[in-house]
N, C-alpha and C positions, 0 to 999 in steps of 0.2 A: 540496518545491519542485523543479521541473524546471530543470536547467541547460541553457538553450537553446543554449549554445555547444558542447554535446556532440552536437547534432543537425545534420542537413543544413540548409542555409539555407532550403530549401523547407518542411521540417518545422517549423523554428523560426518561420518567418513565419506559418504556419497557426495554430500554438498561440498566438503573441503576438496575432494578429488575433482569434482566438476569445476570448481573455481581455480584449480591449478595449485592448490596448497598441498603438495604431495606429502610433505613432512607431517603436517597436521592430520592428513588422512591416515597415514601410517600409525600415528599415535592413537587415533580413535579406533582403528582396527585392532590394535593391541589391547586397548581398554575393553573392547567387545569380547576378545578372546579370553581375557582374564576374568571378566564378569561371567562368561559361560563356564569357565573352569571352577569358579567359586560355587555356582549353582550345582554343578555336578558333584563337587566335593561335599557340599552340605546335604544333598540328597542321599549320597552314599552313607554318610555318617548317620542320618536319620533312619535309613533302611536297616543298617547294621545294629542299631540300638546298642552301641558299644558304650560302656561306662568310660568317660574321658577324664583324664587328670584335670584338676582345676584350671591350670594355666591353658590347656588346650580348649577347655570349655569356654574360657574367657575369650580366647582368640576367635572361636566359632561365633560367639555372641557379637563380637566386634564386626566380623564379616557380614553377619545378617543385617546389622545396622547400616552398613555401607551400601547395601543393595537397594535398588528402587522398589 
């Protein structure tokens, strides 16, 4: 059995969809979309070099830790 959590969201989505697990495929598609949004947000914050309040900086650090 394949552990879909060890794959990229796109790979996991494709396999789940091919196996007929449409709900799981939808979940991995959403994870992939969110991961992309996080990367875009972090890149924009870095480019802007804006001074962030401490709580926002902590949230950004948390997001970085969650990404592969």
